[in-house]
FIKEFI-855157 format. One record per residue (C-alpha): y, z, x; residue number from 1; residue in three letters. Coordinates in steps of 0.5 Angstrom, whole numbers. Each point is the difference from the previous one (the first is absolute). Example, Ala and Ser with C-alpha at 12.3 -4.5 7.8 and 13.67 -1.06 7.14 Angstrom:
2
<rec><y>-9</y><z>16</z><x>25</x><i>1</i><aa>ALA</aa></rec>
<rec><y>7</y><z>-2</z><x>2</x><i>2</i><aa>SER</aa></rec>
***
This chain:
100
<rec><y>32</y><z>-18</z><x>-20</x><i>1</i><aa>MET</aa></rec>
<rec><y>-5</y><z>1</z><x>-6</x><i>2</i><aa>ASP</aa></rec>
<rec><y>-6</y><z>0</z><x>4</x><i>3</i><aa>MET</aa></rec>
<rec><y>3</y><z>5</z><x>5</x><i>4</i><aa>VAL</aa></rec>
<rec><y>2</y><z>4</z><x>-7</x><i>5</i><aa>TRP</aa></rec>
<rec><y>-7</y><z>-1</z><x>-3</x><i>6</i><aa>ARG</aa></rec>
<rec><y>-4</y><z>1</z><x>7</x><i>7</i><aa>LEU</aa></rec>
<rec><y>4</y><z>7</z><x>0</x><i>8</i><aa>LEU</aa></rec>
<rec><y>-1</y><z>2</z><x>-7</x><i>9</i><aa>ARG</aa></rec>
<rec><y>-8</y><z>0</z><x>1</x><i>10</i><aa>LEU</aa></rec>
<rec><y>1</y><z>4</z><x>6</x><i>11</i><aa>GLU</aa></rec>
<rec><y>3</y><z>5</z><x>-4</x><i>12</i><aa>GLY</aa></rec>
<rec><y>-5</y><z>0</z><x>-5</x><i>13</i><aa>ALA</aa></rec>
<rec><y>-5</y><z>1</z><x>5</x><i>14</i><aa>LYS</aa></rec>
<rec><y>3</y><z>6</z><x>4</x><i>15</i><aa>ARG</aa></rec>
<rec><y>-4</y><z>5</z><x>-4</x><i>16</i><aa>ARG</aa></rec>
<rec><y>-7</y><z>-2</z><x>4</x><i>17</i><aa>ASP</aa></rec>
<rec><y>0</y><z>1</z><x>6</x><i>18</i><aa>TRP</aa></rec>
<rec><y>-5</y><z>-2</z><x>5</x><i>19</i><aa>ILE</aa></rec>
<rec><y>-3</y><z>4</z><x>6</x><i>20</i><aa>GLU</aa></rec>
<rec><y>1</y><z>-3</z><x>7</x><i>21</i><aa>THR</aa></rec>
<rec><y>1</y><z>3</z><x>7</x><i>22</i><aa>THR</aa></rec>
<rec><y>5</y><z>-1</z><x>6</x><i>23</i><aa>ASP</aa></rec>
<rec><y>-1</y><z>-2</z><x>6</x><i>24</i><aa>GLU</aa></rec>
<rec><y>-2</y><z>6</z><x>3</x><i>25</i><aa>ASP</aa></rec>
<rec><y>-5</y><z>1</z><x>-6</x><i>26</i><aa>GLY</aa></rec>
<rec><y>4</y><z>5</z><x>-4</x><i>27</i><aa>ASN</aa></rec>
<rec><y>-1</y><z>-1</z><x>-7</x><i>28</i><aa>PRO</aa></rec>
<rec><y>6</y><z>-4</z><x>-4</x><i>29</i><aa>ALA</aa></rec>
<rec><y>1</y><z>-2</z><x>-7</x><i>30</i><aa>ARG</aa></rec>
<rec><y>3</y><z>-7</z><x>-2</x><i>31</i><aa>LEU</aa></rec>
<rec><y>3</y><z>-1</z><x>-7</x><i>32</i><aa>SER</aa></rec>
<rec><y>2</y><z>-6</z><x>-4</x><i>33</i><aa>GLY</aa></rec>
<rec><y>-6</y><z>-7</z><x>0</x><i>34</i><aa>SER</aa></rec>
<rec><y>2</y><z>-2</z><x>7</x><i>35</i><aa>GLY</aa></rec>
<rec><y>4</y><z>-7</z><x>-4</x><i>36</i><aa>LEU</aa></rec>
<rec><y>7</y><z>2</z><x>5</x><i>37</i><aa>HIS</aa></rec>
<rec><y>-4</y><z>0</z><x>6</x><i>38</i><aa>VAL</aa></rec>
<rec><y>-4</y><z>-7</z><x>-2</x><i>39</i><aa>MET</aa></rec>
<rec><y>7</y><z>-3</z><x>-2</x><i>40</i><aa>TRP</aa></rec>
<rec><y>3</y><z>2</z><x>6</x><i>41</i><aa>GLU</aa></rec>
<rec><y>-6</y><z>-3</z><x>4</x><i>42</i><aa>LEU</aa></rec>
<rec><y>2</y><z>-7</z><x>-3</x><i>43</i><aa>MET</aa></rec>
<rec><y>7</y><z>0</z><x>1</x><i>44</i><aa>LYS</aa></rec>
<rec><y>-1</y><z>2</z><x>7</x><i>45</i><aa>LEU</aa></rec>
<rec><y>-5</y><z>-5</z><x>0</x><i>46</i><aa>ARG</aa></rec>
<rec><y>4</y><z>-6</z><x>-3</x><i>47</i><aa>ARG</aa></rec>
<rec><y>6</y><z>3</z><x>5</x><i>48</i><aa>ASP</aa></rec>
<rec><y>-4</y><z>-1</z><x>6</x><i>49</i><aa>LEU</aa></rec>
<rec><y>-3</y><z>-6</z><x>-2</x><i>50</i><aa>GLY</aa></rec>
<rec><y>-8</y><z>2</z><x>1</x><i>51</i><aa>ILE</aa></rec>
<rec><y>-5</y><z>1</z><x>-4</x><i>52</i><aa>ASP</aa></rec>
<rec><y>-4</y><z>5</z><x>4</x><i>53</i><aa>GLU</aa></rec>
<rec><y>4</y><z>7</z><x>1</x><i>54</i><aa>LEU</aa></rec>
<rec><y>-2</y><z>5</z><x>6</x><i>55</i><aa>SER</aa></rec>
<rec><y>3</y><z>7</z><x>1</x><i>56</i><aa>PRO</aa></rec>
<rec><y>5</y><z>-3</z><x>6</x><i>57</i><aa>GLU</aa></rec>
<rec><y>2</y><z>-4</z><x>-6</x><i>58</i><aa>ASP</aa></rec>
<rec><y>3</y><z>6</z><x>-5</x><i>59</i><aa>LEU</aa></rec>
<rec><y>6</y><z>4</z><x>1</x><i>60</i><aa>PRO</aa></rec>
<rec><y>-3</y><z>8</z><x>1</x><i>61</i><aa>GLU</aa></rec>
<rec><y>2</y><z>2</z><x>-7</x><i>62</i><aa>ASP</aa></rec>
<rec><y>-4</y><z>-5</z><x>-3</x><i>63</i><aa>LEU</aa></rec>
<rec><y>-6</y><z>0</z><x>6</x><i>64</i><aa>ARG</aa></rec>
<rec><y>0</y><z>8</z><x>-2</x><i>65</i><aa>GLU</aa></rec>
<rec><y>-1</y><z>-2</z><x>-7</x><i>66</i><aa>GLN</aa></rec>
<rec><y>-6</y><z>-6</z><x>2</x><i>67</i><aa>VAL</aa></rec>
<rec><y>-3</y><z>6</z><x>4</x><i>68</i><aa>SER</aa></rec>
<rec><y>-1</y><z>5</z><x>-5</x><i>69</i><aa>LEU</aa></rec>
<rec><y>-2</y><z>-5</z><x>-5</x><i>70</i><aa>TRP</aa></rec>
<rec><y>-5</y><z>-3</z><x>4</x><i>71</i><aa>SER</aa></rec>
<rec><y>-4</y><z>7</z><x>0</x><i>72</i><aa>ARG</aa></rec>
<rec><y>1</y><z>1</z><x>-7</x><i>73</i><aa>ALA</aa></rec>
<rec><y>-6</y><z>3</z><x>-4</x><i>74</i><aa>ASP</aa></rec>
<rec><y>0</y><z>-4</z><x>-6</x><i>75</i><aa>VAL</aa></rec>
<rec><y>-7</y><z>0</z><x>-1</x><i>76</i><aa>SER</aa></rec>
<rec><y>0</y><z>4</z><x>-6</x><i>77</i><aa>LEU</aa></rec>
<rec><y>5</y><z>-4</z><x>-4</x><i>78</i><aa>ARG</aa></rec>
<rec><y>-2</y><z>-5</z><x>-6</x><i>79</i><aa>HIS</aa></rec>
<rec><y>4</y><z>-4</z><x>-5</x><i>80</i><aa>GLY</aa></rec>
<rec><y>6</y><z>-4</z><x>2</x><i>81</i><aa>ARG</aa></rec>
<rec><y>4</y><z>4</z><x>4</x><i>82</i><aa>ILE</aa></rec>
<rec><y>-7</y><z>1</z><x>4</x><i>83</i><aa>GLY</aa></rec>
<rec><y>0</y><z>-7</z><x>1</x><i>84</i><aa>GLN</aa></rec>
<rec><y>7</y><z>0</z><x>3</x><i>85</i><aa>VAL</aa></rec>
<rec><y>-2</y><z>5</z><x>5</x><i>86</i><aa>TRP</aa></rec>
<rec><y>-5</y><z>-3</z><x>3</x><i>87</i><aa>GLU</aa></rec>
<rec><y>4</y><z>-7</z><x>1</x><i>88</i><aa>LEU</aa></rec>
<rec><y>5</y><z>5</z><x>3</x><i>89</i><aa>VAL</aa></rec>
<rec><y>-5</y><z>3</z><x>5</x><i>90</i><aa>VAL</aa></rec>
<rec><y>-4</y><z>-6</z><x>2</x><i>91</i><aa>ASP</aa></rec>
<rec><y>7</y><z>-4</z><x>1</x><i>92</i><aa>GLU</aa></rec>
<rec><y>2</y><z>6</z><x>5</x><i>93</i><aa>CYS</aa></rec>
<rec><y>-6</y><z>1</z><x>4</x><i>94</i><aa>ILE</aa></rec>
<rec><y>0</y><z>-8</z><x>2</x><i>95</i><aa>GLU</aa></rec>
<rec><y>7</y><z>1</z><x>2</x><i>96</i><aa>ILE</aa></rec>
<rec><y>-2</y><z>7</z><x>4</x><i>97</i><aa>MET</aa></rec>
<rec><y>-6</y><z>-4</z><x>3</x><i>98</i><aa>ASN</aa></rec>
<rec><y>4</y><z>-5</z><x>3</x><i>99</i><aa>ARG</aa></rec>
<rec><y>4</y><z>6</z><x>4</x><i>100</i><aa>GLY</aa></rec>
***
């Protein structure tokens, strides 16, 4: 439980940063937070399903929507530690969506 609390605290600290992305129809959208919550959910799902490589079909609908948005996020102009975290999240989400 301590790890979940830390994760949520980190998420809250970064909510003021917006990441530009697009929805499935190409309309502009924004993401907030660091994406750590998405990564946490993906790790839990991998553990629960007992598989290493997730595909979109493996994800619950709400998580699939988040992964889809993150896979199209533009983090190219972000620098520093938060930029590195965002790149990690985007790369992971792209890999998952490409398996669909």
